[in-house]
DRENZA-653590 format. One record per residue: residue in three letters; z negated, y, x of N, C-alpha, C in turn. Coordinates in steps of 0.2 Angstrom, whole numbers, plus 5000, padded with zeros to 4 digits. Layout:
BEGIN
alaZYXZYXZYX...
***
This chain:
BEGIN
met437960416057438660356054439260406060lys439760416066440060426066440860456062leu440960486063441860556058442360476062lys442560466057443260416061444160496060ile444260496064444760566066445360506068leu445960496064446660496066447160526066his447460556072448060586077448560556075ala448960586072449660566070450160616073ile450260566081450860646085451360576091gly452160596091452360576094452260536101ser451860566104451560556110450960586112leu450860546118450260606121450160626125ser450660656126451060726132451860726133lys452060776129452660806129452760866130gly452360926123452760986125451861006119gly452261056118451361106118450861076111ala451261036107450761026104450660966104glu450760916109450260886110449860856116phe449760946122449360976124448860996119gln448961016115448361046111447960966107cys448460926104448160886101447660816105arg447860826116447060786117446860846119gln446660896118446460946120445760956115leu445860926110445460936102445160866102ala445660816104445460746104444960756111asn445060776116444460766120443960786122his443860836115443360886118443060876110leu443260856105442660836100441960776103asp441660806101440960746102440960666102pro440760656106440960576104440260546103ala439960576102439160546099439360546092arg439960596088439860606080440760596079tyr440960586084441660556081441960506084asp442260456079442860406084443260446083val443660446090444260486087444860426090ser445460446087445860416089446660436089ile447360406093447960466094448460376091leu448760406085449160346084449860386084cys450160356093450760376092451460346095phe451860346098452560316099452360286106asp452060336111451960316118451660376122gly451560366129451060376133451260446135gly452060456136452460526139452060526146pro452160596150452160596158451460596160asn451060636154450560646156449860646153pro449560586151449460536147448760556149asp448160596149447660606152447060626145leu446860566143446560556139445760536141ala445460566137444360566140444360476136ser443860476141443560386141443460376133his443460416129443160416122443460406117val444260416116444760426114445360366115arg445360356110445760276108446660286106pro446860286113447460276109447960206105ile448360216101448360176095449360166097phe449660146099450160136101450460086095val451360136093451660096086452360066090asp452560056089453360016090453960086085arg454160106088454760146082455160126082gly455560066085455960006081456460056079ala457260026078457560046076457660126074lys458260146075458260236073458060246067trp458560206063458660216055458260176050asn457960116054457560076049456760106048leu456760156045456260216043455560176040leu455860136034455460086029455060026034ser455359996039454859966042454459996046leu454560066050454060106053453760126048tyr453760156042453160156037452760116037arg453060046037452659986034451959976040arg452459996047451759966051451360016052ile451360106053451160146051450660136046asp450760116042450660096034449860036036ser450159986039449359936041449059956046ile449359996048448960016054448360046051ile448560096048448160156042447560106040glu447760046037447460016031446859996037glu447059956044446659906047446159986050glu446060016051445760076055445260116050lys445760136045445060156040444660246040pro445160266042445160326046444660366040asp444060436044443760486037444560516039val444760526043445260576040445960576044val446460576042447060586044447260676047gln447460666053447760736056448360736057ala448860766053449760736056449960786057trp450260786064450460826071451260836069leu451760786073452360796073452560726078pro453160706079453660726073453560716068glu454160716063454360686057453760626056val454360606060454560516059453860486060ile453360486063452760476063452260506056ser452160576058451760626054451960616047val452260606044452660616037452460526034pro452560476037452260426035451460426036ala451160436042450460426044450260476035ala450460556034450260556028450160536021leu450860516020450760456015450560406016ala450460386019450060326021449260326019ala449060366021448360396021448260426010arg448760466011448660496006448660415996arg449060376000448960345997448260295995arg447660276000447160275999446760306000gly446760375999446360425998445960446003ile446360456008446060496014446360576017pro445860586015446060666018446460686022val446960716021447560746026447560796027ile447660806034447760876037448360896041ser448860906038449760936040449461016045gly449560986050449761026056450561056055his450561166057451061186054451061226061arg451461206066451361236073452061276076asn452561276070453161296073453361356068thr453761416069454061456062454661416061leu454561426051455161416049455561446047ser455361516049455761566050456461576054tyr456461536061456661556066457461476062asp457961486063458661446058459061446063gly459161436068459761456075459961366076glu459561326075459661256078459761216071leu460461216071460461146063459961096064asn459761046070459161016071458461016068lys458361076068457761146071457861116059ala458061146057458061166052458061126047val458561036048458460996047457760976048arg457560946053456760916054456360986048asp456361036048455861096042456061076038arg456561026035456461006027456260946027leu456160916032456060836033455360836034arg454960876036454060886034453860926028leu454160946024454060946016453460896013pro453760856015453160776011452560796012gln452460786019451860806023451560866021tyr451960896020451260976018451060966009leu451660926007451760915999450860875999val450760826002449960765999449560796003ala449760846008448860866012448560896010asp447860886010447360926006447060976011arg447460986016447261086020447961096024ile448161136023448861156028448561186035ile448461176043448061206048448761226052ser448861316054449461316055449261326063asn449561356066449361376075449161466076phe449661496070449961566069449761606063val449761666065449661676057450461686052ile450361666046450961656043451161696039asp450961776041451361806035451961816035glu452361806039453261806040453561746040glu453161706037453561636033453861636028pro454161616026454661606020453961616015phe454361616009453761646001453661576002leu454061526000454061465996453361436003phe453361416007452861376012452261436010arg452261496008451861566011451261516005trp451761515997451561475993451261445992leu451561365995451261305997450561286001tyr450561346006450061376013449661376008ser449661436004449061455999448361405993arg449261365989448761285987448461245989arg448661225999448361186000447561206004asn447761276003446861326003446861306011gly447661336015447761356020447561386026ser447461366033446861426036447361416042cys447061486048447361466054447061486059ile447061396063446361396070446961386075phe446661446080447461466085447361406089asn447961396096447761336100447261346106gly447061326109446261316112446361336121ile446461356125446761336133445861356137ala445961316141445561296145445461366151val445161416149445061466152444761466157asp444161436159444061436168444561386172ala444561356167444961286173445561316175leu445861336172446661396172446461436179arg445961466177445761526182445361496189ser445461416187445161396192445761376199leu446161366198446761336200446861386206gln447061326212447361346219447961386216ile447961426221448761476219449261446222lys449861406220450361396226451061436224glu451361426230451961476231452461476229leu452961506224453561486222454061486228pro454261426225455161426231455461466236val455361516232455761576234455561616237arg455661666242455061706243455461806242ala455461786236455761866233455461916233glu455661966235455162016231454762016227tyr455162016221455062016216455261926209arg454561906208454561826207454461806201leu455061826196455061806189454661736188ile454461716182454561646181454361636172phe454961576171454961566164454561476167ala454161476157453761396159453961376150gly454161326149454361296144454961266143arg454761226137455561176135456061206137leu456461176142457461226141457861206134ala457761236130457961226123458461286119pro458761306116459261346112458561406109gln458261386109457761406104457361466107lys457561436115456961486120457361566123gly457961546122458261616124458461646130leu458661566135458461586140459061606144pro459761626140460261636143460361726143thr459761746138459561816138459361826144ala458961786145458661806154458861816159leu459561766159459761756166460161816169arg460761816160460961876160460361946160ala460161936159459562006162459561986170leu459561946173459561946178459961966183lys460261956180461261986182461262056183ile460762066179460962156179460562166183leu459762166186459362186188459862156198val459762116196460262106204460862136206asp461362136201461762206202461462286203gln461062276201460662346202460162356208gly460262286213460062286220459062266222tyr459062246215458362206216458262146219his457862136222457662066227457262016224val457762006215457261966212457461916211his457061846211457161756209456961756202leu457361706198456861686192456761596192thr456361576192455961506191455761486186leu456361426185456261416174455861336178phe455061326175454961276173454861226168gly455361176169455461136163455861096161glu456061046157456661026155456661046149gly457461006147457661016140458160936140pro458460936134459260896132459660896139ala459960856142460360866149460960886144val461260906139461860946137461461016139tyr461161026137461061106135460761136143glu460461116148460261116153460961116159ala461461066155461961106160462461166160glu462461176150462661236150462561276151leu461361296152461161356158461461326165tyr461461276167461661266174462561296174ala462961276170463661346169463761416170leu463061426165463061496164462961556170val462161486173462061506182462561546187asp463161496186463761506191464361526189glu464461546182464761616180464361676180leu463961686181463561726181463561736190lys463661716195463561696202462961726206ile462461696201461661706201461261646201glu461661596206461461536210461061566215ala461061596220460361616224460061656222tyr459661666216459361696212458861666206val459061606206458761536199458661486203thr458161486202457561376202457661356198phe457861316195457661256190457261196192phe456461206194455861186196456061116194gly456161126186455961056183455261046180gln455060976177454460976172453660996178cys453361016178452761046183452161066176arg451760986179451360996174450461066178asp450561086183450161126185450661216186trp451061226179451561266184450861356184gln450561336180449961406179449961406189ala449861366190449561386196450261426202tyr450661426199451161476202451061546200ala450661526194450961606191450661656196gly449861646201449561696203450261716210asp450661686211451361716215451861736212ala451861756205452461786203452061866199thr452861876198452661966195452461966188ala452961926184452861936177453261856175leu453061846171453261786164453761816159val454361786163455161816156454961766151phe455061786144454761746137455261746132pro455961756133456261786129456861726120thr456061686119456161656115456561686108lys456661666103456961676097456461636091gly455961616092455361616087454761536089glu454461556090453761486092452961516084gly452561476086452261476084451661506086thr451261486091450761506096451161466101ser451261486107451261466112450961476118asn450761386117450261386127450561416132val451061436132451161446139450861526140ile451261546132450861656132450261636136leu449661576132449261586130448961606137glu449161546141448861526148448961556155ser449761616152449861656157449261746156leu449061716149448661786149447861786151ala447761706151447261676154447161726161val447561676166447861716173447861756176gly447961796168448261876170448861876173leu449561846170450261866173450261916167pro450761986170450862016166451461966160val451861986154452061946151452461986147val453361976149453761996144454061966141ile453961976130454061926128454561946122ser455061916120455461956111454861976105asp455262006103454762026098454861996091ile454361936093454261886089453461876085ala453361836078452861846075452461856078met452261786085451661786086451461846090ala452061906095452061946099451762006095arg452062006088451762056081450962046080gln450761996081450361986078449761976082leu449761946088449261946094449361996099leu449562016102450062046107450162126107arg450062176109449962246107450662286115asn451162266113451462326115451362376122gly451462366128451062416133450562426133glu449862366130449462356133449262316136asn449562256133449262176136449962126135ala450562176136451162126137451662186135leu452262176138452962196135453162166130ile453262176124453762166117454562196119val454862156119455562176117456062176112ala456162236108456362236102457162206103ser457762226107458062176107458262106111ser458962066107458962006113459662036116his459762096117460162116123459962106129pro460262096134460062086141460262136143ala460362196143460162266145459662276143glu459462246138458662286133458262246140trp458162186139457762146145457862166153ala458262176153458262186161457962276160gly458062316156457662376157456762346156ser456662336153455962296152455662256159leu456062246162455862186168455862246174ala456362286171456262346178455862396178ala455662396174454762436172454362396175ile454162356176453762306176453662296183leu454362316186454662286194454362356198asn454462396196454362476198453762486197asp453162446194452562486192452062456193pro451862436197451062396200450462426196ala450562516194450062506190450062486184leu450662466180450762456171450462376174arg450862316181450862276180449862256180glu449562306184448962286184448562316176arg448862346175448462366168448562296162leu449262276164449362226160448962176162ser448662146167448462096170447562086165lys447562146167446662146164446762136158ala447262156155447162156149447262106144ser447662056147447762006143447461956145ala447061966155446561906154445761926148ser445861986146445161996142445461976136leu445961986133446161926129445961856127ala446561836132446361756132445561736132glu445061766130444361756131444061716124ser444761756120444661706114444861666109phe445261636115445761566113445261516118ala444861516122444461456123444561406120val444361336121444461276119443861266114pro443361286117442661256113442661306107gly443061346106443161396099443561356093met444061336099444461296091444161226089val443761186095443461146095443161146089glu442561196090442261216083442261216076gln442861266075443461266068443761216065tyr443861146072444061076067443461066066asp443061046071442261046068442261066061leu442161126058441861136052442461116046leu442861116048443561096045443661026041tyr443360956044443260896045442660906039his442160946040441460916039441660976032glu441761016030442161046023442560996020leu442960976024443660916020443360846016leu442860836019442260776018441860796012arg441660856013441060866008441660906002asp441860926002442360925994442860875992leu442460795994442860765990442360715984
***
């Protein structure tokens, strides 16, 4: 008899969590699993396997959360899954977790983003709203090592038999992409990929770029991704203020940004906090040298000077110095590229799927 797994997530495609949810759902053996995804919408790239069933729920009025809970509760009652896996955002994952718990259905709560970064009020509020999801969970699964998370979360994680399952990437598929040329043919071509949001630290990258330009480097930065209109406007204004319009391209959303990695010199990733970033893992897979801020993920998975450059400071001058080291030293770029490609092998999708497969059966066996 097939196991029924129901994933609860806001969209079928939007960001890194949605991508990982699809990766897992698409690769679970359809002969052994009946997989569905409860969500609000399909998003821009809802590429589901034919055996994965989307279940769309009407979000309804923004503040009418009780009505939304009732709709989600009714769906879970009708579906009767063996396991509910709650992802994000909290507006769908928390009601799904509560509805499952009410029926004695095992709940897996995902922990996808660090609680240690508190630079955005919106994120701080959402982090606290996620607490009920953790409290009712049978297991908490993080996609990164939680050693540097706040004490209270580490305590709850231990109480819920928490474990780490890293994101999975399609290594072979990424390496088979046909290389595309970046829009500007500068001597040194830097890229950033990800959501354009305050957490990503992009002003640091832009100010570092300004320093490199002033030092005479023929360099260009292409930003792949989108963000809130207000924040994008702030980034455009900063580019104008720094007078680097000719050295920056806002590419927008790009489903296959990895295809441009083969034409790039390095990835710039000055984030202030992440769980485990798909962008970093995918860059490693295609051998693109990574310059990343000194966050927990970098300290746990990477080695400075061996498979990435880790910048300890958020000061633009420090970033400019690390980027200059990459630009000036082809041997360093080659060494980082080879080492990062080798590291990526340990994050292939089959390994992630196998760990979840074991988790589902362990969870049901313990009932």
